[in-house]
VOPAGU-2260 file (C-alpha; in pm, 1 decimal, decimal comma):
REM VOPAGU-2260
SITE   aa  ch    i         X         Y         Z
SITE  MET   A    0   16675,2    6238,7  -10338,5
SITE  THR   A    1   16727,9    6518,7  -10088,5
SITE  THR   A    2   17038,8    6520,3   -9869,4
SITE  ILE   A    3   17060,5    6737,3   -9558,0
SITE  LYS   A    4   17391,0    6912,5   -9494,1
SITE  THR   A    5   17459,0    7113,6   -9178,3
SITE  PHE   A    6   17722,5    7387,3   -9187,4
SITE  VAL   A    7   17839,6    7703,7   -9016,5
SITE  CYS   A    8   17725,3    7986,3   -9243,9
SITE  LEU   A    9   18031,8    8190,5   -9337,3
SITE  ALA   A   10   17890,3    8394,5   -9625,9
SITE  ASN   A   11   17556,0    8532,7   -9743,3
SITE  SER   A   12   17692,5    8781,5   -9992,9
SITE  TYR   A   13   17561,4    8978,2  -10288,5
SITE  LYS   A   14   17561,3    8793,9  -10621,6
SITE  HIS   A   15   17369,2    8917,0  -10927,2
SITE  LEU   A   16   17007,1    8965,6  -10810,1
SITE  GLY   A   17   17040,9    8709,9  -10531,1
SITE  ARG   A   18   17299,5    8583,6  -10287,6
SITE  CYS   A   19   17598,0    8349,8  -10262,8
SITE  VAL   A   20   17563,8    8143,6   -9944,3
SITE  ALA   A   21   17844,5    7920,2   -9821,2
SITE  GLY   A   22   17971,5    7753,4   -9507,8
SITE  ILE   A   23   18189,5    7483,0   -9360,8
SITE  VAL   A   24   18038,7    7150,0   -9256,1
SITE  GLU   A   25   18078,8    7100,7   -8882,4
SITE  ALA   A   26   18123,6    6727,2   -8861,0
SITE  GLY   A   27   18188,3    6415,9   -9066,8
SITE  GLU   A   28   18358,0    6489,8   -9396,8
SITE  GLY   A   29   18396,7    6861,4   -9322,2
SITE  GLY   A   30   18477,1    7097,3   -9604,2
SITE  TRP   A   31   18291,1    7380,8   -9769,1
SITE  ILE   A   32   17935,6    7374,8   -9905,8
SITE  ARG   A   33   17796,1    7638,5  -10143,5
SITE  PRO   A   34   17424,0    7581,4  -10216,7
SITE  VAL   A   35   17344,3    7697,3  -10571,8
SITE  SER   A   36   17029,4    7732,8  -10778,5
SITE  ALA   A   37   16958,2    7577,6  -11116,4
SITE  ARG   A   38   16967,5    7921,0  -11283,6
SITE  SER   A   39   17256,1    8011,1  -11511,6
SITE  GLY   A   40   17405,8    8250,5  -11257,0
SITE  HIS   A   41   17366,3    7996,8  -10971,6
SITE  GLU   A   42   17261,4    8275,9  -10730,4
SITE  VAL   A   43   17024,9    8187,2  -10443,6
SITE  SER   A   44   16697,8    8382,8  -10427,0
SITE  GLN   A   45   16537,5    8509,9  -10107,9
SITE  GLU   A   46   16268,0    8242,4  -10127,7
SITE  GLU   A   47   16525,2    7967,0  -10173,2
SITE  ARG   A   48   16730,7    8060,1   -9867,9
SITE  GLN   A   49   16450,0    8120,8   -9619,0
SITE  TYR   A   50   16385,0    7970,4   -9281,2
SITE  GLU   A   51   16023,3    7871,8   -9217,3
SITE  ASP   A   52   15957,0    8197,9   -9028,1
SITE  GLY   A   53   16060,0    8401,6   -9334,8
SITE  SER   A   54   16398,5    8508,6   -9201,6
SITE  GLU   A   55   16722,8    8409,7   -9370,4
SITE  PRO   A   56   17063,2    8277,9   -9261,9
SITE  ARG   A   57   17313,0    8516,2   -9112,1
SITE  VAL   A   58   17684,9    8465,6   -9085,8
SITE  LEU   A   59   17763,1    8231,3   -8792,9
SITE  ASP   A   60   17423,3    8061,1   -8800,7
SITE  ILE   A   61   17450,8    7682,4   -8794,9
SITE  VAL   A   62   17220,7    7586,9   -9080,1
SITE  SER   A   63   17069,0    7264,3   -9212,3
SITE  VAL   A   64   17011,9    7290,3   -9586,1
SITE  PRO   A   65   16824,1    7044,6   -9813,4
SITE  LEU   A   66   17037,6    6966,1  -10119,3
SITE  LEU   A   67   16978,0    6753,9  -10424,6
SITE  GLN   A   68   17322,5    6664,5  -10556,6
SITE  PRO   A   69   17680,4    6786,8  -10593,4
SITE  GLN   A   70   17710,2    7032,2  -10881,5
SITE  PRO   A   71   18076,6    7129,2  -10914,3
SITE  ASN   A   72   18151,4    7403,3  -11161,6
SITE  GLY   A   73   18517,4    7377,8  -11257,5
SITE  TYR   A   74   18724,6    7497,2  -10961,7
SITE  GLN   A   75   18406,3    7572,6  -10765,1
SITE  ASN   A   76   18397,3    7217,7  -10633,1
SITE  GLU   A   77   18199,7    7324,5  -10325,0
SITE  ASN   A   78   17874,6    7374,7  -10519,3
SITE  TRP   A   79   17564,1    7169,0  -10438,0
SITE  LEU   A   80   17227,8    7207,4  -10611,5
SITE  LEU   A   81   16972,0    7318,4  -10352,6
SITE  ASP   A   82   16620,9    7179,4  -10312,8
SITE  PRO   A   83   16403,5    7485,7  -10386,3
SITE  GLY   A   84   16090,4    7329,8  -10241,0
SITE  ARG   A   85   16206,6    7297,6   -9881,4
SITE  TYR   A   86   16291,7    7543,6   -9604,4
SITE  TRP   A   87   16635,4    7582,5   -9452,7
SITE  ARG   A   88   16658,6    7537,5   -9075,1
SITE  LYS   A   89   16867,0    7717,4   -8813,4
SITE  ILE   A   90   16986,8    7479,1   -8544,8
SITE  GLY   A   91   17239,4    7690,1   -8355,7
SITE  GLN   A   92   17493,1    7967,9   -8350,1
SITE  ALA   A   93   17871,9    7947,6   -8378,3
SITE  GLY   A   94   18109,8    8144,0   -8156,5
SITE  TRP   A   95   18460,1    8281,9   -8196,5
SITE  ASP   A   96   18604,2    7957,2   -8058,1
SITE  LYS   A   97   18433,2    7766,3   -8337,9
SITE  LEU   A   98   18586,1    8000,3   -8596,1
SITE  LEU   A   99   18930,9    7926,2   -8455,4
SITE  THR   A  100   18874,8    7555,7   -8525,2
SITE  LEU   A  101   18760,6    7629,1   -8882,3
SITE  GLU   A  102   19039,5    7873,6   -8968,6
SITE  GLN   A  103   19236,8    7791,5   -9282,8
SITE  ARG   A  104   19601,2    7883,3   -9336,6
SITE  PRO   A  105   19676,4    7875,4   -9710,3
SITE  GLN   A  106   20014,9    8010,4   -9817,8
SITE  THR   A  107   19842,5    8232,0  -10073,2
SITE  LEU   A  108   19486,6    8304,4  -10175,1
SITE  TRP   A  109   19510,0    8082,8  -10481,3
SITE  ILE   A  110   19733,7    8246,4  -10743,4
SITE  ASN   A  111   19884,5    8591,6  -10690,0
SITE  GLY   A  112   20047,2    8834,6  -10929,5
SITE  PHE   A  113   19740,6    8961,2  -11116,6
SITE  GLY   A  114   19539,1    9269,1  -11030,4
SITE  THR   A  115   19318,9    9548,4  -11161,3
SITE  PHE   A  116   19415,9    9916,2  -11148,3
SITE  HIS   A  117   19259,5    9964,0  -10803,9
SITE  GLY   A  118   19286,1    9603,3  -10685,6
SITE  LEU   A  119   19586,0    9403,7  -10571,0
SITE  ASN   A  120   19621,5    9027,3  -10620,1
SITE  ASN   A  121   19248,0    9033,1  -10686,2
SITE  GLN   A  122   19212,9    8837,5  -11011,3
SITE  VAL   A  123   19322,3    8510,7  -11171,6
SITE  PRO   A  124   19326,9    8459,0  -11551,1
SITE  THR   A  125   19124,5    8179,7  -11711,3
SITE  GLU   A  126   19426,1    7975,2  -11816,0
SITE  GLN   A  127   19544,2    7954,5  -11454,1
SITE  VAL   A  128   19215,4    7942,6  -11266,8
SITE  THR   A  129   19126,8    7612,8  -11433,7
SITE  THR   A  130   19414,7    7448,7  -11244,2
SITE  LEU   A  131   19258,3    7529,1  -10905,9
SITE  GLU   A  132   19057,0    7288,0  -10692,9
SITE  ASP   A  133   18853,1    7516,7  -10467,7
SITE  SER   A  134   18705,8    7864,1  -10446,2
SITE  LEU   A  135   18648,8    7944,2  -10077,4
SITE  LYS   A  136   18884,7    8024,9   -9789,4
SITE  LEU   A  137   18833,6    8131,4   -9427,0
SITE  ILE   A  138   19135,5    8326,8   -9305,4
SITE  ARG   A  139   19215,8    8541,7   -9002,3
SITE  VAL   A  140   19395,7    8876,1   -9018,3
SITE  ASP   A  141   19527,9    9093,2   -8736,7
SITE  ARG   A  142   19401,0    9412,2   -8898,9
SITE  MET   A  143   19249,1    9536,3   -9221,0
SITE  MET   A  144   19139,7    9857,6   -9385,8
SITE  LEU   A  145   18819,4    9926,3   -9577,3
SITE  GLN   A  146   18831,8   10180,8   -9858,0
SITE  VAL   A  147   18517,7   10351,2   -9988,3
SITE  HIS   A  148   18584,0   10509,5  -10325,7
SITE  VAL   A  149   18469,1   10563,1  -10685,2
SITE  PRO   A  150   18717,1   10361,7  -10895,4
SITE  GLY   A  151   18556,0   10459,1  -11226,8
SITE  ALA   A  152   18532,6   10831,9  -11157,6
SITE  ALA   A  153   18783,6   10919,6  -11431,6
SITE  PHE   A  154   18561,1   10741,9  -11685,2
SITE  GLY   A  155   18231,7   10894,5  -11573,3
SITE  ASP   A  156   18120,0   10593,6  -11369,3
SITE  PRO   A  157   17977,8   10720,5  -11035,8
SITE  LYS   A  158   17946,0   10376,6  -10873,4
SITE  ARG   A  159   18099,4   10360,8  -10525,7
SITE  VAL   A  160   18282,5   10049,2  -10410,9
SITE  VAL   A  161   18398,0    9910,1  -10076,2
SITE  ARG   A  162   18741,3    9748,1  -10100,2
SITE  ALA   A  163   18924,1    9551,3   -9828,6
SITE  HIS   A  164   19300,5    9598,9   -9789,2
SITE  PHE   A  165   19487,6    9341,0   -9581,3
SITE  ARG   A  166   19796,5    9122,4   -9564,1
SITE  HIS   A  167   19803,3    8745,2   -9538,9
SITE  THR   A  168   20122,8    8536,8   -9502,6
SITE  GLY   A  169   20329,3    8826,6   -9632,9
SITE  SER   A  170   20118,7    8909,6   -9939,5
SITE  ALA   A  171   19907,8    9222,7   -9975,9
SITE  TYR   A  172   19553,8    9214,3  -10111,6
SITE  ALA   A  173   19292,5    9471,2  -10215,8
SITE  LEU   A  174   18961,4    9293,2  -10282,8
SITE  THR   A  175   18605,4    9410,0  -10345,7
SITE  VAL   A  176   18367,0    9354,1  -10052,7
SITE  THR   A  177   18037,5    9176,2  -10126,2
SITE  ASP   A  178   17938,3    9119,8   -9761,4
SITE  PRO   A  179   17595,8    9293,1   -9748,4
SITE  ALA   A  180   17625,6    9414,3   -9389,2
SITE  TYR   A  181   17968,7    9573,8   -9433,1
SITE  LYS   A  182   17908,3    9694,7   -9787,7
SITE  ASP   A  183   17584,5    9871,4   -9692,6
SITE  GLU   A  184   17727,3   10010,6   -9368,8
SITE  TYR   A  185   18035,1   10160,4   -9532,0
SITE  LEU   A  186   17861,8   10287,6   -9846,0
SITE  ALA   A  187   17656,9   10500,8   -9604,6
SITE  LYS   A  188   17982,3   10669,1   -9494,6
SITE  GLN   A  189   18194,2   10924,8   -9676,4
SITE  ASN   A  190   18462,5   10814,6   -9918,8
SITE  GLY   A  191   18785,1   10734,8   -9736,4
SITE  PHE   A  192   18972,4   10469,4   -9540,8
SITE  TYR   A  193   18844,1   10295,8   -9227,3
SITE  HIS   A  194   19049,3   10071,5   -8998,4
SITE  LEU   A  195   18927,2    9740,4   -8856,8
SITE  GLY   A  196   19096,2    9518,0   -8603,5
SITE  GLU   A  197   19134,3    9140,3   -8587,2
SITE  SER   A  198   18885,7    8974,0   -8819,6
SITE  PHE   A  199   18798,4    8653,0   -8994,9
SITE  ILE   A  200   18744,0    8694,6   -9369,4
SITE  THR   A  201   18566,3    8461,5   -9607,4
SITE  VAL   A  202   18729,9    8500,2   -9948,1
SITE  SER   A  203   18544,6    8363,8  -10250,0
SITE  LEU   A  204   18677,4    8315,3  -10601,8
SITE  SER   A  205   18408,2    8417,3  -10850,2
SITE  GLU   A  206   18307,8    8247,2  -11170,7
SITE  ILE   A  207   18506,7    8359,6  -11475,7
SITE  HIS   A  208   18391,1    8699,0  -11603,4
SITE  THR   A  209   18360,3    8801,7  -11966,4
SITE  ASP   A  210   18698,8    8974,6  -11937,3
SITE  GLY   A  211   18868,7    8636,2  -11891,0
SITE  TYR   A  212   18938,4    8663,2  -11516,3
SITE  ALA   A  213   18795,1    8518,7  -11197,2
SITE  TYR   A  214   18787,8    8766,9  -10909,0
SITE  LYS   A  215   18871,4    8721,7  -10542,1
SITE  LEU   A  216   18595,0    8875,5  -10330,1
SITE  VAL   A  217   18553,1    8938,9   -9958,2
SITE  ALA   A  218   18221,6    8759,5   -9909,4
SITE  ALA   A  219   18208,5    8800,9   -9530,2
SITE  ILE   A  220   18385,7    8992,9   -9255,3
SITE  ILE   A  221   18361,0    8879,9   -8892,7
SITE  GLU   A  222   18519,0    9151,1   -8682,9
SITE  ARG   A  223   18625,7    9040,9   -8336,3
SITE  ALA   A  224   18551,3    9379,8   -8178,1
SITE  LYS   A  225   18188,6    9363,7   -8294,2
SITE  PHE   A  226   18162,9    8998,7   -8201,4
SITE  GLU   A  227   18270,5    9063,4   -7844,1
SITE  THR   A  228   18016,4    9345,4   -7801,9
SITE  GLY   A  229   17738,8    9118,6   -7925,5
SITE  SER   A  230   17701,4    9279,3   -8269,6
SITE  LYS   A  231   17805,4    9018,5   -8526,2
SITE  THR   A  232   17727,4    9223,6   -8837,5
């Protein structure tokens, strides 16, 4: 039986060959919802996330999504199996004031103390990640910095990456950006560092990779300066 959930879309980020879509329910029980597919990677295809006019959800859309049943995956308790045979529906648009009511204030982004060579507090090992109860956070930062670089250059890997550097409750983070709008925009720029002002960030904790770690990812950036000029992406 299909259940309709309405949430403020706070991520539509790159995942495998599809997207990871997530948001916070506006009313009632509240909390996060992450619609997932029945495929092994759980990514959402373009067809599965469409509105009836062929467009797709953008960050800050208020979206009604047909879902079949809860499908928690370990610490990713927010997962719900989507109904692939029905369209999603946009019913409104959230503003900055709405984000302020949804803001979360965790002491840390899950477990800190583990990081890759170029990352900082960006991974959690399997033996610790299994103790967690969620995988999505919406936080606000006063400022942040985006780094465009080639982390694997020394090993012959030419792939360029966008990484977000910020501080939250006294801890520093350097996390890979999977927000399509910001990733594409900044990959079109030269390698270097770029400063952003006050922003909301959706941070997602990935599924466990083959290396034995789950990774913290910046799934969405909502920059106040762009918001106030009418450009939300």
